[in-house]
Structure formats: C-alpha cells, structure tokens
ZAKEFI-47812 format. One record per residue (C-alpha): residue in three letters; x, y, z. Coordinates in pm, 1 decimal. Example, Ala and Ser with C-alpha at 12.3 -4.5 7.8 and 13.67 -1.06 7.14 Angstrom:
# ZAKEFI-47812
<atom ALA,<1230.0,-450.0,780.0>>;
<atom SER,<1367.0,-106.0,714.0>>;
//
This chain:
# ZAKEFI-47812
<atom UNK,<20.5,-24.8,3.9>>;
<atom UNK,<269.2,220.8,103.0>>;
<atom UNK,<443.1,222.3,-244.2>>;
<atom UNK,<148.7,257.2,-420.8>>;
<atom UNK,<37.7,591.7,-236.5>>;
<atom UNK,<418.7,667.9,-310.2>>;
<atom UNK,<368.4,628.6,-667.4>>;
<atom UNK,<21.6,784.2,-702.9>>;
<atom UNK,<41.0,1114.2,-501.3>>;
<atom UNK,<27.4,1318.9,-527.5>>;
<atom UNK,<-104.0,1372.1,-882.6>>;
<atom UNK,<-104.6,1671.3,-1130.1>>;
<atom UNK,<-450.1,1765.2,-1210.4>>;
<atom UNK,<-807.7,1678.9,-1107.6>>;
<atom UNK,<-1106.1,1736.7,-1328.8>>;
<atom UNK,<-1434.2,1813.4,-1180.0>>;
<atom UNK,<-1776.3,2053.2,-1196.6>>;
<atom UNK,<-1734.0,2364.5,-1014.2>>;
<atom UNK,<-2073.4,2244.4,-794.3>>;
<atom UNK,<-1861.4,2040.0,-587.9>>;
<atom UNK,<-1561.3,2251.3,-533.4>>;
<atom UNK,<-1596.7,2327.2,-143.8>>;
<atom UNK,<-1755.9,2012.8,-136.0>>;
<atom UNK,<-1498.4,1784.5,-238.9>>;
<atom UNK,<-1214.1,1987.3,-418.5>>;
<atom UNK,<-1103.0,2158.9,-58.3>>;
<atom UNK,<-1153.3,1896.1,156.5>>;
<atom UNK,<-924.9,1710.1,-46.6>>;
<atom UNK,<-664.0,1965.8,-48.3>>;
<atom UNK,<-713.3,2017.5,328.5>>;
<atom UNK,<-754.3,1609.0,411.0>>;
<atom UNK,<-419.9,1572.3,178.3>>;
<atom UNK,<-207.8,1853.8,300.4>>;
<atom UNK,<-308.4,1714.3,735.8>>;
<atom UNK,<-253.0,1342.0,670.9>>;
<atom UNK,<21.6,1319.6,413.1>>;
<atom UNK,<205.2,1668.4,424.2>>;
<atom UNK,<113.3,1760.7,61.8>>;
<atom UNK,<-172.0,1868.7,-170.6>>;
<atom UNK,<-315.3,1587.7,-408.9>>;
<atom UNK,<-294.8,1760.2,-716.4>>;
<atom UNK,<-142.6,2113.0,-785.9>>;
<atom UNK,<-434.8,2198.2,-1065.4>>;
<atom UNK,<-771.2,2168.8,-1131.8>>;
<atom UNK,<-956.4,2186.6,-1404.4>>;
<atom UNK,<-1316.2,2256.2,-1350.5>>;
<atom UNK,<-1552.7,2193.1,-1635.6>>;
<atom UNK,<-1929.5,2255.3,-1721.7>>;
<atom UNK,<-2261.6,2069.5,-1570.4>>;
<atom UNK,<-2505.6,1949.7,-1850.3>>;
<atom UNK,<-2830.3,2080.4,-1775.3>>;
<atom UNK,<-3165.6,1941.5,-1907.9>>;
<atom UNK,<-3451.6,2157.5,-2028.0>>;
<atom UNK,<-3551.6,2316.2,-1706.0>>;
<atom UNK,<-3195.2,2403.7,-1565.9>>;
<atom UNK,<-3184.6,2107.4,-1357.9>>;
<atom UNK,<-2828.1,1873.9,-1339.2>>;
<atom UNK,<-2877.9,1575.7,-1529.8>>;
<atom UNK,<-2883.8,1349.2,-1249.7>>;
<atom UNK,<-2984.0,934.7,-1229.5>>;
<atom UNK,<-3174.9,963.1,-951.2>>;
<atom UNK,<-3410.0,1264.2,-1092.5>>;
<atom UNK,<-3432.1,999.2,-1442.0>>;
<atom UNK,<-3344.5,1358.8,-1643.4>>;
<atom UNK,<-3019.6,1207.9,-1752.3>>;
<atom UNK,<-2951.5,1107.7,-2127.8>>;
<atom UNK,<-2715.7,766.7,-2213.0>>;
<atom UNK,<-2400.9,841.0,-2453.9>>;
<atom UNK,<-2483.7,553.0,-2562.8>>;
<atom UNK,<-2767.3,614.9,-2690.2>>;
<atom UNK,<-2701.0,942.5,-2863.6>>;
<atom UNK,<-2406.9,767.9,-3018.0>>;
<atom UNK,<-2638.8,488.8,-3126.6>>;
<atom UNK,<-2883.2,713.7,-3331.1>>;
<atom UNK,<-2600.6,1049.1,-3386.6>>;
<atom UNK,<-2232.6,883.8,-3390.2>>;
<atom UNK,<-1931.8,957.4,-3139.4>>;
<atom UNK,<-1831.3,1272.3,-3329.3>>;
<atom UNK,<-2162.7,1431.1,-3341.6>>;
<atom UNK,<-2168.0,1421.2,-2930.4>>;
<atom UNK,<-1855.4,1545.8,-2933.1>>;
<atom UNK,<-1928.2,1828.3,-3097.7>>;
<atom UNK,<-2220.2,1916.2,-2989.5>>;
<atom UNK,<-2036.5,1954.6,-2608.4>>;
<atom UNK,<-1772.4,2136.4,-2714.5>>;
<atom UNK,<-1978.3,2423.9,-2923.6>>;
<atom UNK,<-2245.5,2454.9,-2613.2>>;
<atom UNK,<-1992.5,2457.6,-2390.8>>;
<atom UNK,<-1833.0,2825.4,-2293.3>>;
<atom UNK,<-1586.7,2768.5,-2027.5>>;
<atom UNK,<-1767.4,2734.2,-1682.6>>;
<atom UNK,<-2090.6,2819.5,-1812.2>>;
<atom UNK,<-2363.0,2511.9,-1775.5>>;
<atom UNK,<-2515.6,2368.0,-2069.4>>;
<atom UNK,<-2887.7,2335.9,-2118.8>>;
<atom UNK,<-2954.8,2051.6,-2324.4>>;
<atom UNK,<-3289.4,2032.6,-2439.3>>;
<atom UNK,<-3411.1,1608.5,-2380.8>>;
<atom UNK,<-3672.0,1455.7,-2520.5>>;
<atom UNK,<-3827.2,1122.3,-2523.0>>;
<atom UNK,<-3886.0,842.6,-2804.4>>;
<atom UNK,<-4238.7,803.6,-2771.4>>;
<atom UNK,<-4286.5,406.3,-2732.7>>;
<atom UNK,<-4680.5,498.1,-2860.0>>;
<atom UNK,<-4624.2,708.2,-3187.2>>;
<atom UNK,<-4243.3,692.3,-3226.7>>;
<atom UNK,<-4190.6,1122.7,-3181.9>>;
<atom UNK,<-4000.0,1298.9,-2963.2>>;
<atom UNK,<-4175.1,1441.6,-2658.3>>;
<atom UNK,<-4042.8,1762.7,-2473.6>>;
<atom UNK,<-3958.3,1626.2,-2097.2>>;
<atom UNK,<-3961.9,1955.3,-1998.9>>;
<atom UNK,<-4338.2,2053.5,-2063.1>>;
<atom UNK,<-4514.7,1714.0,-2057.5>>;
<atom UNK,<-4717.2,1590.8,-1791.3>>;
<atom UNK,<-4573.2,1352.5,-1494.6>>;
<atom UNK,<-4753.0,1019.4,-1462.4>>;
<atom UNK,<-4748.1,842.1,-1150.5>>;
<atom UNK,<-4407.4,911.1,-1091.2>>;
<atom UNK,<-4144.6,1148.9,-1158.3>>;
<atom UNK,<-4040.4,878.1,-1374.7>>;
<atom UNK,<-4288.0,871.7,-1608.3>>;
<atom UNK,<-4491.0,1116.8,-1830.7>>;
<atom UNK,<-4796.6,1123.0,-2041.0>>;
<atom UNK,<-4755.7,1115.4,-2432.0>>;
<atom UNK,<-4933.2,1398.8,-2551.3>>;
<atom UNK,<-5123.7,1236.9,-2836.7>>;
<atom UNK,<-5253.0,935.7,-2687.5>>;
<atom UNK,<-5213.7,1012.8,-2345.4>>;
<atom UNK,<-5095.5,727.6,-2261.9>>;
<atom UNK,<-4832.9,594.4,-1984.7>>;
<atom UNK,<-4408.5,601.7,-2066.1>>;
<atom UNK,<-4114.7,524.5,-1811.7>>;
<atom UNK,<-3797.4,706.5,-1868.3>>;
<atom UNK,<-3624.4,495.2,-1606.4>>;
<atom UNK,<-3810.0,149.2,-1582.5>>;
<atom UNK,<-3939.2,183.4,-1279.0>>;
<atom UNK,<-4248.2,47.3,-1347.0>>;
<atom UNK,<-4215.7,-272.3,-1536.3>>;
<atom UNK,<-4589.2,-306.4,-1690.5>>;
<atom UNK,<-4481.7,71.1,-1876.5>>;
<atom UNK,<-4279.5,70.4,-2184.9>>;
<atom UNK,<-3975.3,245.4,-2140.2>>;
<atom UNK,<-3831.1,545.4,-2355.9>>;
<atom UNK,<-3534.5,622.8,-2487.4>>;
<atom UNK,<-3428.5,997.6,-2358.8>>;
<atom UNK,<-3226.8,1158.3,-2666.7>>;
<atom UNK,<-3174.8,1519.3,-2788.6>>;
<atom UNK,<-3233.6,1623.3,-3102.7>>;
<atom UNK,<-2970.3,1893.0,-3011.0>>;
<atom UNK,<-2707.6,1645.6,-3145.3>>;
<atom UNK,<-2905.0,1630.7,-3491.0>>;
<atom UNK,<-2688.9,1924.3,-3582.8>>;
<atom UNK,<-2374.6,1715.5,-3463.8>>;
<atom UNK,<-2432.3,1503.2,-3708.6>>;
<atom UNK,<-2498.1,1750.5,-3993.2>>;
<atom UNK,<-2160.2,1907.7,-3886.8>>;
<atom UNK,<-1964.9,1603.9,-3882.0>>;
<atom UNK,<-2037.8,1521.8,-4254.5>>;
<atom UNK,<-1823.0,1682.4,-4556.2>>;
<atom UNK,<-2132.8,1884.5,-4713.2>>;
<atom UNK,<-2474.6,2058.3,-4660.0>>;
<atom UNK,<-2652.2,2027.5,-4359.6>>;
<atom UNK,<-3010.8,1841.6,-4450.9>>;
<atom UNK,<-3292.6,1754.0,-4202.6>>;
<atom UNK,<-3567.4,1550.9,-4357.9>>;
<atom UNK,<-3893.1,1478.7,-4149.8>>;
<atom UNK,<-4239.7,1279.4,-4275.9>>;
<atom UNK,<-4521.2,1363.7,-4052.4>>;
<atom UNK,<-4293.3,1491.9,-3814.6>>;
<atom UNK,<-4079.3,1220.9,-3819.9>>;
<atom UNK,<-3708.9,1119.5,-3873.6>>;
<atom UNK,<-3599.4,920.3,-4111.0>>;
<atom UNK,<-3465.1,554.1,-4108.1>>;
<atom UNK,<-3836.9,468.7,-4063.9>>;
<atom UNK,<-4155.0,284.5,-4173.5>>;
<atom UNK,<-4484.2,403.3,-4140.1>>;
<atom UNK,<-4751.6,198.0,-4199.9>>;
<atom UNK,<-5083.2,312.8,-4387.4>>;
<atom UNK,<-5397.9,142.2,-4378.3>>;
<atom UNK,<-5557.0,280.6,-4716.6>>;
<atom UNK,<-5412.1,538.6,-4985.4>>;
<atom UNK,<-5331.5,897.2,-4785.8>>;
<atom UNK,<-5083.6,1167.8,-4794.7>>;
<atom UNK,<-4857.6,1259.3,-4568.1>>;
<atom UNK,<-4629.9,1591.2,-4516.9>>;
<atom UNK,<-4260.2,1620.9,-4605.5>>;
<atom UNK,<-4054.3,1866.1,-4454.1>>;
<atom UNK,<-3675.9,1943.1,-4614.5>>;
<atom UNK,<-3439.5,2199.2,-4464.7>>;
<atom UNK,<-3059.5,2253.7,-4557.7>>;
<atom UNK,<-2800.6,2472.9,-4485.5>>;
<atom UNK,<-2462.9,2517.2,-4623.6>>;
<atom UNK,<-2157.9,2695.8,-4589.3>>;
<atom UNK,<-2148.2,2708.0,-4956.8>>;
<atom UNK,<-2378.6,2779.4,-5195.6>>;
<atom UNK,<-2688.6,2557.9,-5241.1>>;
<atom UNK,<-2769.4,2425.6,-5601.5>>;
<atom UNK,<-3086.6,2242.5,-5583.1>>;
<atom UNK,<-3283.5,1994.9,-5317.7>>;
<atom UNK,<-3468.1,1660.2,-5448.0>>;
<atom UNK,<-3711.1,1466.1,-5303.5>>;
<atom UNK,<-3657.2,1111.1,-5400.8>>;
<atom UNK,<-3888.7,845.1,-5478.8>>;
<atom UNK,<-3826.1,481.8,-5495.5>>;
<atom UNK,<-3448.6,598.4,-5607.6>>;
<atom UNK,<-3570.2,833.3,-5877.8>>;
<atom UNK,<-3613.0,1210.3,-5860.1>>;
<atom UNK,<-3957.7,1275.1,-5787.6>>;
<atom UNK,<-3956.1,1682.9,-5703.5>>;
<atom UNK,<-3653.2,1925.9,-5755.6>>;
<atom UNK,<-3621.4,2277.8,-5590.7>>;
<atom UNK,<-3401.4,2516.0,-5693.2>>;
<atom UNK,<-3226.4,2680.9,-5430.3>>;
<atom UNK,<-3126.0,2949.5,-5587.1>>;
<atom UNK,<-2791.7,3003.4,-5462.1>>;
<atom UNK,<-2907.4,3067.8,-5108.4>>;
<atom UNK,<-2733.3,2950.2,-4810.9>>;
<atom UNK,<-3032.7,2833.4,-4627.3>>;
<atom UNK,<-3359.7,2621.7,-4779.3>>;
<atom UNK,<-3714.5,2475.5,-4624.4>>;
<atom UNK,<-3962.8,2380.0,-4838.9>>;
<atom UNK,<-4328.3,2214.3,-4712.1>>;
<atom UNK,<-4534.3,1991.1,-4900.2>>;
<atom UNK,<-4769.9,1720.2,-4912.2>>;
<atom UNK,<-4743.1,1365.9,-5119.9>>;
<atom UNK,<-5000.2,1156.3,-5196.4>>;
<atom UNK,<-4985.2,782.3,-5158.8>>;
<atom UNK,<-5149.4,507.2,-5392.1>>;
<atom UNK,<-4915.1,211.1,-5342.2>>;
<atom UNK,<-4604.1,156.7,-5140.1>>;
<atom UNK,<-4287.9,322.8,-5184.9>>;
<atom UNK,<-3974.6,454.0,-4992.7>>;
<atom UNK,<-3869.0,846.6,-4987.2>>;
<atom UNK,<-3536.4,1043.9,-4909.1>>;
<atom UNK,<-3446.5,1408.7,-4991.9>>;
<atom UNK,<-3111.2,1478.3,-5106.6>>;
<atom UNK,<-2890.1,1846.6,-5157.1>>;
<atom UNK,<-2657.6,1965.8,-5380.8>>;
<atom UNK,<-2429.3,2254.5,-5336.4>>;
<atom UNK,<-2183.1,2472.4,-5566.9>>;
<atom UNK,<-1835.8,2337.0,-5533.3>>;
<atom UNK,<-1637.5,2362.0,-5844.9>>;
<atom UNK,<-1364.0,2071.4,-5763.0>>;
<atom UNK,<-1582.8,1818.7,-5629.2>>;
<atom UNK,<-1959.5,1736.5,-5608.6>>;
<atom UNK,<-2080.7,1770.9,-5209.7>>;
<atom UNK,<-2436.3,1647.1,-5144.8>>;
<atom UNK,<-2567.8,1529.5,-4812.0>>;
<atom UNK,<-2883.3,1209.2,-4836.5>>;
<atom UNK,<-3062.7,1166.6,-4565.2>>;
<atom UNK,<-3151.0,778.7,-4495.0>>;
<atom UNK,<-3521.1,685.6,-4655.4>>;
<atom UNK,<-3815.5,607.7,-4509.2>>;
<atom UNK,<-4037.8,373.4,-4612.5>>;
<atom UNK,<-4395.4,428.2,-4680.1>>;
<atom UNK,<-4632.9,119.5,-4612.9>>;
<atom UNK,<-4966.3,172.3,-4776.5>>;
<atom UNK,<-5188.5,-148.0,-4713.8>>;
<atom UNK,<-4917.3,-457.5,-4705.5>>;
<atom UNK,<-4520.2,-421.0,-4674.5>>;
<atom UNK,<-4329.0,-324.1,-4912.2>>;
<atom UNK,<-4181.2,-614.1,-5187.2>>;
<atom UNK,<-3882.8,-498.2,-5330.1>>;
<atom UNK,<-3869.8,-550.0,-5734.3>>;
<atom UNK,<-3653.1,-794.0,-5938.9>>;
<atom UNK,<-3458.3,-454.9,-6084.8>>;
<atom UNK,<-3408.6,-258.0,-5746.3>>;
<atom UNK,<-3281.0,-626.4,-5624.7>>;
<atom UNK,<-3025.0,-674.2,-5898.2>>;
<atom UNK,<-2929.4,-315.0,-5916.0>>;
<atom UNK,<-2783.1,-351.8,-5555.4>>;
<atom UNK,<-2595.0,-691.8,-5655.6>>;
<atom UNK,<-2425.8,-537.8,-5934.5>>;
<atom UNK,<-2325.8,-239.1,-5735.2>>;
<atom UNK,<-2191.2,-482.4,-5455.8>>;
<atom UNK,<-2034.8,-605.2,-5753.5>>;
<atom UNK,<-1865.4,-330.7,-5876.2>>;
<atom UNK,<-1788.0,-247.8,-5512.4>>;
<atom UNK,<-1622.7,-641.9,-5466.2>>;
<atom UNK,<-1401.4,-581.8,-5802.5>>;
<atom UNK,<-1298.7,-214.3,-5710.5>>;
<atom UNK,<-1175.5,-354.9,-5353.2>>;
<atom UNK,<-938.3,-656.0,-5578.9>>;
<atom UNK,<-801.5,-437.7,-5789.8>>;
<atom UNK,<-646.1,-207.5,-5555.3>>;
<atom UNK,<-556.8,-448.2,-5247.1>>;
<atom UNK,<-358.6,-143.8,-5082.1>>;
<atom UNK,<-654.6,1.1,-4962.5>>;
<atom UNK,<-692.6,-198.7,-4688.9>>;
<atom UNK,<-434.4,-189.7,-4371.4>>;
<atom UNK,<-385.5,-632.9,-4409.7>>;
<atom UNK,<-460.6,-912.7,-4645.1>>;
<atom UNK,<-699.4,-1033.4,-4337.6>>;
<atom UNK,<-928.2,-703.8,-4338.0>>;
<atom UNK,<-905.7,-684.0,-4662.5>>;
<atom UNK,<-1057.4,-1043.4,-4713.2>>;
<atom UNK,<-1269.1,-1009.1,-4444.2>>;
<atom UNK,<-1441.5,-696.5,-4632.1>>;
<atom UNK,<-1464.7,-903.9,-4927.6>>;
<atom UNK,<-1646.3,-1205.9,-4756.7>>;
<atom UNK,<-1913.4,-931.9,-4640.7>>;
<atom UNK,<-1938.4,-795.5,-5017.6>>;
<atom UNK,<-2005.6,-1175.2,-5156.3>>;
<atom UNK,<-2334.8,-1253.6,-4845.9>>;
<atom UNK,<-2407.6,-893.5,-4960.9>>;
<atom UNK,<-2418.8,-1061.0,-5377.4>>;
<atom UNK,<-2563.0,-1395.1,-5253.4>>;
<atom UNK,<-2841.5,-1198.5,-5056.4>>;
<atom UNK,<-2980.3,-940.0,-5347.1>>;
<atom UNK,<-2908.9,-1278.7,-5602.6>>;
<atom UNK,<-3166.5,-1480.3,-5385.0>>;
<atom UNK,<-3412.9,-1170.2,-5314.3>>;
<atom UNK,<-3354.1,-1153.7,-5716.8>>;
<atom UNK,<-3543.0,-1453.7,-5775.2>>;
<atom UNK,<-3751.6,-1406.2,-5519.4>>;
<atom UNK,<-3899.0,-1046.2,-5586.6>>;
<atom UNK,<-4244.7,-920.8,-5708.6>>;
<atom UNK,<-4315.8,-729.8,-5989.6>>;
<atom UNK,<-4240.2,-396.4,-5733.3>>;
<atom UNK,<-4467.3,-241.8,-5546.5>>;
<atom UNK,<-4249.6,44.4,-5544.4>>;
<atom UNK,<-4388.9,170.7,-5871.4>>;
<atom UNK,<-4512.6,520.7,-5865.1>>;
//
C-alpha cells in the first residue's frame, strides 16, 4: 500500500465540476495537507455541467439524464463531441433540451413541458395520453429512450457537405410508416450549407420525384404533402456549388407501406447486386486500400454475402410495389 501511495500521490490535475469545489475539492486539499503533508494535486480543471431543458442538472436519481451510448447509436460519436464542445463555454453550464422517443408514436416528447404520470420517472404521451417510463421503474410500462434533437446539428456538421433535415409527418427518416389505406403524408425538408446550395431533391423509389431550385442561397426550406396510392420509399438530398467535386447530403429513406409491406422489385434487387459486385471488384483491383490481407478478405466476404443475398432476393422478388 505504501509503495502504491508513493507512486500515485500526489497527482497532477483533478478534473471536476464547479458545483463540488467546496464540497469535495477543498476537503481533498485540506485532508492531503493534514494527513500527508502535501496537496493531492497542483491543478484543477473546472468544467461545465450538463443540464436538462428545465435547467436542472442531469442525474440518474432524477431520471433526466441522457445515456451517451444512445446518443452515439443514433447520431454518432463525432456528433456528441461536437455538440458538447460547441455549447460549452468555460464554466458556463450547458442547458441541453431533453426529449424522449415515445414508445407509442415514435415521435419526440419534450420532457420539459410534458406532464408527469404517476411518478417523477413517468410521463404522458401528448398525443395518446398513455403513460410511459424513462427509468424502467415500472415494469408494466414501456420504457422510452431519452435523447436530444440538438445532436442532429452535430451529426450534420460531421458530414462533408450540406446540412440536411428531413421529416415525414414529424418523424425522422429510417422509419417504416404503415398506412391502412391510400392517403397523404407531410414532407418537411430543410438544408443549410456553408457554400451556396444548387438544388434539393425529393427522391421516391430511387428517382427524383421533385426538384427544388435553391437559387444559390445558403438556406432552404420547403413543406409539401405527398399523395400515396402504393407503398414506396422516399428520401431527400441536397447539392451545393463546388468547382472541385460534387458535395451533397443524402438522408436515410423513409419506408411508407400502404395496405401491406413493401416488396422489392427484381430490378431493384439486381441493381444492388451489381453495385456490390462493382465494389468488390474495385477492392480486388486495389489491394493497397486495406490495412492488411486479413482485413481485405473480411470485407470481401461481406460483399460476397451481400451479392448472394440480393441474388436470392431477385429470384423471389415481386413485380414491385415500389412503382409510382
């Protein structure tokens, strides 16, 4: 024990929040001087605290904290790093709006304004009026993931192109929206760019459904309604002016199922099979792209499985509910 103490004490720098300077930092200094005759550290880095939308410090006991793993899974690690660095100014605390993904509608619920349920860890969905949990404190209720839309900006910043936002009936992409009968959905597209925007496309089943001229502006926004008779997938993409290379942003697709699940067409399955074959051949033609032969072989196996998957899909595909 003595040798370990000699090795680790004193330290050099303590990193902590400013709310416990007198409660913990000062006591460490006094105790170190009294017991060992030396301070435990010579420098102290004070950082900001992250607060929720109400200005309260995030805490497990309050149920208002965001799991970093959920942020990384949804937006990526770079987005989380960027947002925290961008919002943090010295010792100024960060007020981060907190939302929960409703287990009933899939939409974001602002916890700062949402009504509580039976406990401080439960809330009422504003659309359905149903109760959900954010801390798994009531097993009979579904648990919602706590998230923050603020990281959407960080995810867009981490991309090498325009910042693009895309919502379908208020929901983010990469969703499947079942519709019992033909109807219409509301599409919201917003694009931001450091360069001037050329145009923004609404893509339907891989083809440009509607193109919007951005008139060389750096910001663009449009809201429209899309009538649906058959199942399809839609996405948005934005292009900016660039004399060196093409720079654009493309959202994940939103799958809209009218009456029954989407069935891919043979043409679509063969398209992706051919694309994977091209990527596989490019990898084999340039083996120097891989760090090692083992890594190259691992990637090749992934492409080979994808090619086999799309071949089987093409053989069993339907006539294509994707057709407009």
